[in-house]
C-alpha positions as CSV (number, residue, x, y, z in Angstrom):
1,M,-94.4,4.5,37.1
2,S,-90.8,4.8,35.8
3,I,-88.4,7.4,37.0
4,C,-85.4,8.7,35.3
5,T,-82.1,8.4,37.1
6,T,-78.4,8.0,36.5
7,C,-76.1,5.0,36.6
8,P,-73.9,5.2,39.7
9,Y,-70.8,3.5,38.3
10,C,-68.3,4.9,35.8
11,G,-67.8,8.5,34.5
12,V,-70.0,8.2,31.4
13,G,-73.2,9.1,33.4
14,C,-75.7,6.9,31.5
15,G,-79.4,7.6,31.9
16,I,-81.6,4.9,33.3
17,K,-85.4,4.5,33.5
18,T,-86.7,2.2,36.3
19,D,-89.8,1.4,38.3
20,G,-87.7,-0.4,40.9
21,I,-88.6,-3.8,39.4
22,T,-87.5,-3.5,35.8
23,L,-84.8,-1.3,34.3
24,Q,-83.8,0.0,30.9
25,G,-81.6,2.6,29.4
26,D,-83.1,6.0,28.8
27,T,-83.4,6.5,25.1
28,Q,-83.6,10.3,25.5
29,H,-80.4,10.6,27.5
30,P,-77.5,12.3,25.7
31,A,-74.8,10.1,27.1
32,N,-76.0,6.6,26.3
33,A,-79.2,7.0,24.1
34,G,-80.7,3.9,25.7
35,R,-77.6,1.7,25.8
36,L,-76.4,0.1,29.0
37,C,-73.4,-2.0,29.8
38,V,-73.4,-4.9,32.2
39,K,-72.6,-2.6,35.2
40,G,-75.6,-0.3,34.5
41,S,-77.8,-3.3,33.7
42,S,-77.2,-4.7,37.2
43,V,-78.1,-1.6,39.2
44,L,-81.3,-3.1,40.6
45,E,-79.2,-5.7,42.4
46,T,-78.1,-2.9,44.8
47,L,-81.7,-2.1,45.9
48,G,-82.2,-5.0,48.3
49,D,-81.9,-4.5,52.1
50,Q,-79.2,-7.1,52.5
51,D,-76.1,-5.6,54.3
52,R,-77.7,-2.1,54.1
53,L,-77.1,0.6,56.8
54,L,-80.7,1.5,57.6
55,Q,-80.3,3.5,60.9
56,P,-77.6,5.8,62.2
57,Q,-75.2,4.2,64.8
58,V,-73.1,5.8,67.5
59,N,-70.5,3.5,69.0
60,G,-72.3,0.5,67.5
61,E,-75.7,1.4,68.9
62,G,-78.7,2.3,66.7
63,V,-79.9,5.8,67.4
64,S,-82.2,8.5,65.9
65,W,-81.0,10.9,63.3
66,D,-81.3,13.8,65.8
67,R,-79.1,12.0,68.3
68,A,-76.5,11.0,65.6
69,L,-76.2,14.5,64.1
70,D,-76.0,16.1,67.6
71,E,-73.2,13.7,68.4
72,V,-71.3,14.7,65.1
73,A,-71.9,18.4,65.7
74,D,-70.8,18.2,69.4
75,R,-67.6,16.3,68.6
76,F,-66.6,18.5,65.7
77,R,-67.4,21.7,67.7
78,R,-65.3,20.5,70.7
79,I,-62.3,19.7,68.5
80,V,-62.5,23.0,66.6
81,E,-62.8,24.9,69.9
82,E,-59.8,23.1,71.5
83,H,-57.5,22.7,68.4
84,G,-58.7,25.0,65.7
85,P,-60.6,24.3,62.4
86,D,-57.6,22.6,60.8
87,A,-57.9,19.7,63.3
88,V,-61.0,18.4,61.4
89,A,-61.4,17.2,57.9
90,F,-63.9,15.8,55.3
91,Y,-62.9,13.1,52.8
92,V,-65.6,12.9,50.1
93,S,-66.2,11.1,46.8
94,G,-67.0,11.2,43.1
95,Q,-70.0,9.0,44.1
96,L,-71.7,12.0,45.7
97,L,-74.4,14.1,44.0
98,T,-73.3,17.6,43.0
99,E,-75.6,19.2,45.5
100,D,-74.2,17.0,48.4
101,Y,-70.6,17.8,47.3
102,Y,-71.5,21.5,47.3
103,V,-73.0,21.6,50.8
104,A,-70.1,19.6,52.2
105,N,-67.6,22.0,50.6
106,K,-69.5,25.0,51.8
107,L,-69.8,23.7,55.4
108,M,-66.1,22.9,55.7
109,K,-64.5,25.8,53.8
110,G,-67.2,28.5,54.4
111,F,-68.2,27.9,58.0
112,I,-65.9,25.6,59.8
113,G,-63.2,27.7,58.2
114,S,-60.7,25.1,57.0
115,A,-60.0,23.8,53.4
116,N,-59.4,20.3,54.8
117,I,-61.9,18.7,52.4
118,D,-60.5,16.5,49.7
119,T,-61.9,13.7,47.6
120,N,-61.0,10.3,46.2
121,S,-61.1,12.0,42.8
122,R,-57.8,13.4,43.8
123,L,-56.3,10.0,43.1
124,C,-57.6,9.9,39.5
125,M,-58.3,13.5,38.3
126,S,-56.1,16.1,40.0
127,S,-53.4,15.8,37.4
128,A,-55.9,16.5,34.7
129,V,-57.1,19.5,36.7
130,V,-53.6,20.9,36.7
131,A,-53.1,20.2,33.0
132,H,-56.4,22.0,32.1
133,K,-55.5,25.0,34.4
134,R,-52.1,25.3,32.9
135,A,-53.5,25.2,29.3
136,F,-56.7,27.1,29.6
137,G,-56.5,29.1,32.8
138,E,-59.2,27.0,34.5
139,D,-60.3,23.4,34.8
140,V,-62.4,22.9,31.7
141,V,-62.9,19.9,29.5
142,P,-63.6,21.3,26.0
143,G,-64.9,18.1,24.4
144,C,-68.2,16.3,24.5
145,Y,-69.4,12.8,23.6
146,E,-70.9,14.0,20.3
147,D,-67.4,14.8,19.2
148,L,-66.6,11.1,19.1
149,E,-69.1,10.6,16.3
150,L,-67.9,13.5,14.3
151,A,-64.2,12.9,14.5
152,D,-62.2,11.4,11.6
153,L,-59.4,10.3,14.0
154,V,-60.1,9.1,17.6
155,I,-57.0,8.6,19.8
156,L,-57.4,6.6,23.0
157,T,-54.5,6.9,25.4
158,G,-54.3,5.7,29.0
159,S,-57.7,4.1,28.6
160,N,-59.0,0.6,28.2
161,T,-62.3,2.1,27.1
162,A,-64.0,-1.1,26.2
163,W,-63.8,-2.2,29.8
164,A,-63.7,1.0,31.8
165,H,-66.2,3.1,29.8
166,P,-68.1,0.5,27.7
167,I,-70.8,2.9,26.4
168,V,-68.2,5.4,25.1
169,Y,-66.5,2.5,23.4
170,Q,-69.8,1.4,21.9
171,R,-70.4,4.9,20.6
172,I,-67.0,5.0,18.9
173,A,-67.6,1.5,17.4
174,A,-71.0,2.4,16.1
175,A,-69.6,5.6,14.6
176,K,-66.8,3.7,12.9
177,Q,-69.3,1.2,11.5
178,V,-71.3,4.1,9.9
179,R,-68.1,5.9,8.8
180,P,-65.5,3.2,8.1
181,H,-62.9,5.9,7.1
182,M,-62.8,7.0,10.7
183,K,-59.4,6.0,12.1
184,V,-58.9,4.8,15.7
185,V,-55.5,4.8,17.4
186,V,-55.0,3.1,20.7
187,I,-51.9,4.0,22.7
188,D,-51.3,1.5,25.4
189,P,-48.3,-0.7,26.5
190,R,-50.7,-3.7,26.7
191,R,-53.0,-5.2,24.1
192,T,-56.5,-4.7,25.6
193,A,-60.0,-5.3,24.4
194,T,-60.1,-1.7,23.2
195,C,-57.4,-2.6,20.6
196,D,-60.0,-4.7,18.8
197,L,-61.4,-1.5,17.3
198,A,-58.0,0.0,16.5
199,D,-56.6,0.7,13.1
200,L,-53.3,1.3,14.8
201,H,-52.1,0.1,18.2
202,L,-49.0,1.9,19.5
203,A,-47.7,-0.3,22.3
204,I,-45.3,2.3,23.7
205,R,-43.3,1.6,26.8
206,P,-44.9,2.8,30.0
207,G,-44.4,6.4,30.8
208,Q,-43.5,7.5,27.3
209,D,-46.5,9.7,26.5
210,V,-44.6,13.0,26.9
211,P,-41.9,12.0,24.4
212,L,-44.6,10.6,22.0
213,F,-46.6,13.8,22.0
214,N,-43.6,16.1,22.1
215,G,-42.4,14.2,19.0
216,L,-45.8,14.8,17.4
217,L,-45.4,18.6,18.0
218,T,-42.0,18.6,16.3
219,W,-43.3,16.5,13.5
220,L,-46.2,18.9,12.9
221,D,-43.8,21.8,12.8
222,D,-41.5,20.0,10.3
223,H,-44.4,18.9,8.1
224,N,-46.4,22.1,7.9
225,G,-49.1,20.7,10.2
226,L,-49.5,23.6,12.6
227,D,-52.3,26.2,12.6
228,R,-50.2,29.3,12.7
229,D,-53.2,31.7,12.7
230,Y,-54.8,29.9,15.7
231,I,-51.5,29.8,17.5
232,H,-51.0,33.6,17.0
233,A,-54.6,34.5,17.9
234,H,-55.3,32.1,20.8
235,T,-52.2,30.9,22.5
236,E,-49.2,32.1,24.4
237,G,-45.7,30.6,24.9
238,F,-45.7,28.4,21.8
239,A,-42.1,29.2,20.8
240,A,-40.9,28.0,24.2
241,T,-43.1,24.9,24.1
242,L,-41.8,24.0,20.7
243,A,-38.2,24.6,21.7
244,T,-38.7,22.2,24.7
245,A,-40.2,19.6,22.5
246,R,-37.3,19.9,20.0
247,E,-34.8,19.2,22.7
248,Q,-35.4,15.5,22.1
249,G,-34.6,16.1,18.4
250,N,-36.4,14.8,15.3
251,D,-34.6,11.6,14.6
252,W,-37.7,9.4,14.2
253,A,-35.8,6.1,14.2
254,T,-34.2,7.0,17.6
255,L,-37.5,8.2,19.0
256,A,-39.3,5.0,17.8
257,E,-36.6,2.9,19.5
258,Q,-37.0,4.8,22.7
259,L,-40.8,4.4,22.6
260,G,-40.5,0.7,21.8
261,V,-42.5,0.9,18.5
262,S,-41.6,0.7,14.8
263,Q,-40.7,3.8,13.0
264,E,-43.4,3.0,10.4
265,D,-46.1,2.9,13.1
266,L,-44.9,6.1,14.7
267,T,-44.8,8.1,11.5
268,T,-48.2,6.7,10.5
269,F,-49.7,8.0,13.7
270,Y,-48.1,11.4,13.1
271,D,-49.2,11.5,9.5
272,W,-52.8,10.7,10.5
273,F,-52.8,13.4,13.2
274,A,-51.4,15.9,10.7
275,A,-54.0,15.0,8.1
276,C,-57.2,14.9,10.2
277,D,-58.6,18.2,11.2
278,R,-61.3,16.5,13.2
279,T,-59.3,14.7,15.9
280,V,-60.3,13.8,19.4
281,T,-57.8,12.5,21.9
282,V,-59.4,10.7,24.8
283,F,-57.2,10.3,27.8
284,S,-57.9,8.7,31.1
285,Q,-56.3,7.1,34.2
286,G,-53.3,5.6,32.4
287,V,-52.3,9.2,31.7
288,N,-53.6,10.9,34.8
289,Q,-52.1,8.5,37.3
290,A,-48.6,8.5,35.9
291,R,-45.9,10.1,38.1
292,N,-45.8,13.0,35.5
293,G,-49.6,12.8,34.7
294,S,-50.0,16.6,34.4
295,D,-47.1,16.9,32.0
296,Q,-48.6,14.0,29.9
297,G,-52.0,15.8,29.9
298,N,-50.4,19.0,28.7
299,A,-48.4,17.3,26.0
300,I,-51.7,16.0,24.6
301,I,-53.4,19.4,24.9
302,N,-50.4,21.2,23.4
303,A,-50.8,19.2,20.2
304,H,-54.4,20.1,20.0
305,L,-53.7,23.8,20.6
306,A,-51.0,23.9,18.0
307,T,-53.4,22.6,15.4
308,G,-56.4,24.7,16.5
309,R,-58.4,21.5,17.5
310,V,-60.0,22.6,20.7
311,G,-63.7,23.0,21.4
312,K,-64.6,22.4,17.7
313,P,-67.1,19.8,16.5
314,G,-65.1,16.5,16.3
315,A,-61.9,18.1,17.5
316,S,-60.8,18.3,21.1
317,P,-58.6,16.9,23.9
318,F,-61.1,14.9,26.0
319,S,-60.4,13.8,29.5
320,I,-62.8,11.1,30.7
321,T,-63.0,10.2,34.4
322,G,-63.6,7.1,36.4
323,Q,-66.4,8.0,38.7
324,P,-69.9,9.2,37.9
325,N,-69.4,12.7,39.5
326,A,-65.7,13.4,39.7
327,M,-66.3,16.4,37.4
328,G,-69.3,17.6,39.5
329,G,-67.0,17.7,42.5
330,R,-64.5,19.8,40.6
331,E,-67.3,22.2,39.5
332,V,-68.3,22.9,43.2
333,G,-64.7,23.0,44.6
334,G,-64.5,19.6,46.1
335,L,-60.7,19.6,46.1
336,A,-58.6,21.0,48.9
337,N,-57.0,23.7,46.7
338,Q,-60.2,25.0,45.1
339,L,-63.3,27.1,46.0
340,A,-66.6,26.6,44.2
341,V,-66.9,27.0,40.4
342,H,-63.2,26.5,39.9
343,L,-62.2,29.6,41.9
344,D,-58.9,29.7,43.8
345,I,-58.5,29.9,47.5
346,D,-55.4,32.0,47.3
347,N,-56.8,34.5,44.8
348,P,-58.1,37.6,46.8
349,E,-60.8,38.4,44.2
350,H,-62.1,34.8,44.1
351,H,-62.0,34.6,47.9
352,A,-64.0,37.8,48.2
353,A,-66.6,36.7,45.7
354,V,-67.3,33.4,47.4
355,A,-67.3,34.9,50.9
356,D,-69.8,37.5,49.7
357,F,-72.0,34.9,48.0
358,W,-72.0,32.6,51.0
359,Q,-72.3,35.5,53.5
360,T,-69.5,34.3,55.6
361,D,-66.5,35.9,57.3
362,T,-64.8,32.5,58.1
363,L,-64.0,31.3,54.6
364,A,-60.8,29.3,54.5
365,T,-57.8,31.4,53.3
366,E,-55.2,28.6,52.6
367,N,-55.3,25.4,50.7
368,G,-56.1,22.3,52.8
369,L,-54.7,18.8,53.1
370,T,-54.9,16.7,49.9
371,A,-56.0,13.0,50.1
372,V,-52.8,11.2,51.1
373,D,-51.5,14.1,53.2
374,L,-54.9,14.2,55.0
375,F,-54.7,10.7,56.2
376,N,-51.0,11.2,57.1
377,A,-52.3,14.1,59.3
378,V,-54.8,11.7,60.9
379,E,-52.0,9.3,61.6
380,S,-49.9,12.0,63.2
381,G,-52.8,13.4,65.3
382,Q,-52.9,16.7,63.5
383,V,-56.4,15.9,62.3
384,K,-58.5,14.6,65.2
385,A,-61.9,14.2,63.5
386,V,-62.6,13.1,60.0
387,W,-65.9,12.6,58.2
388,I,-65.7,10.1,55.3
389,M,-68.5,10.2,52.7
390,A,-69.4,7.6,50.1
391,T,-65.9,6.1,49.8
392,N,-63.8,3.4,51.3
393,P,-60.2,4.8,51.8
394,V,-59.1,1.7,53.8
395,D,-59.3,-0.2,50.6
396,S,-58.6,2.5,47.9
397,L,-55.8,4.7,49.3
398,P,-52.1,3.9,49.0
399,E,-50.6,2.1,52.0
400,A,-54.1,1.1,53.1
401,D,-52.9,-0.6,56.3
402,R,-51.5,2.7,57.5
403,V,-54.8,4.4,56.8
404,R,-56.7,1.8,58.8
405,H,-54.4,2.1,61.8
406,A,-54.6,5.9,61.6
407,L,-58.4,5.8,61.6
408,M,-58.5,3.3,64.5
409,A,-56.5,5.7,66.6
410,C,-58.4,8.9,65.5
411,D,-60.5,10.7,68.1
412,T,-63.6,10.8,65.9
413,V,-64.4,9.0,62.7
414,V,-67.7,9.5,61.0
415,V,-68.6,7.4,57.9
416,S,-71.5,8.0,55.6
417,D,-72.3,5.0,53.5
418,C,-75.2,2.9,52.2
419,V,-73.8,-0.5,53.4
420,A,-73.7,-1.8,56.9
421,S,-70.2,-3.3,56.8
422,G,-66.9,-2.5,55.1
423,D,-63.2,-1.9,56.0
424,T,-63.7,1.8,56.6
425,L,-67.0,1.4,58.4
426,A,-65.1,-0.9,60.8
427,C,-63.1,2.1,61.9
428,A,-66.1,4.4,62.4
429,D,-67.4,5.8,65.8
430,I,-70.5,7.2,64.0
431,R,-72.1,5.5,61.0
432,L,-74.6,7.5,58.9
433,P,-76.8,5.8,56.2
């Protein structure tokens, strides 16, 4: 009998049907409608027992679950009693199920009493979180996959979609085949496989997204491309935003030279954006992981707000993530500066609402340590116990050797993973399957 499940790889979240022996895409699933890429098609290769962690281990010895969990609880309790709740931390992952994310967040923030729980999603999505909160007041992504098939203009920036999100790319390609008038613009310093679909490739210099989209805002103002009624009814601060964008002027030849593209290509992009009411701008890690990633995200969102292209069929800024459940983690407060359902730790009303719902009087009152700072605190001895779940920070964090040395010197390291060996598992005192 086949069961329906979800591909564990990228952020598209494709549906899969499998009986454990054969596998196919779920034709009823809204993300992929039966399509699978090479990553999803190879999921069954992970089901073997080779190099699998099949039993809890304490100090390298196989033990029962009761013994392992008692050991975790005793060590964390001792450290909290001796050094306070901020001496322990969780580092979690966009690979976790939403329910697991929620329980880990509730345990740390609600009952241990510290906000020292952060996620590897911090490295790829926290700048998008900031951009959404600045623009909309909360962390919301107003687009959906169906918008890609309805749009007359699809802009892909900071994303090699063909490789990183193949099913999204296939959806755009299929829509363009049905509707050849659909325009696709790829903004990327490199020529990638995604450019094969592009009507226009803007190979701007790295880090130039803000000037590009500020120039777009100015162009729209100069060419009667703004939705003044929408701006008046639904936005605040537009005059100041436009004034900031105008500081770089409207000399398009100079801007094109700064960006490293031809003036003709630049103004073609601006003309297409002005002309297409149904525009979706897909942005991903190339935007989010820039040193000014939040500003880049806001420059994109501002262009959509100024034209009223938010949350409408075929018209939205659309942040796509790298992991299958980075967004789920954001929904349940998996970042060190959030409570569940996008509520803020430092907002008294939000704090009271969550404390009441969880029936706790120990809810964290201050933001916790974010990913890089968390492991710096392990290195300094401020954090004396860390539980790492479904991620491999010794490989994935910046300055990975420092992370490894910090974990090797840490009082207690717990790692939850499905595999029996790995660079982070090598640092673990307690391993949990």
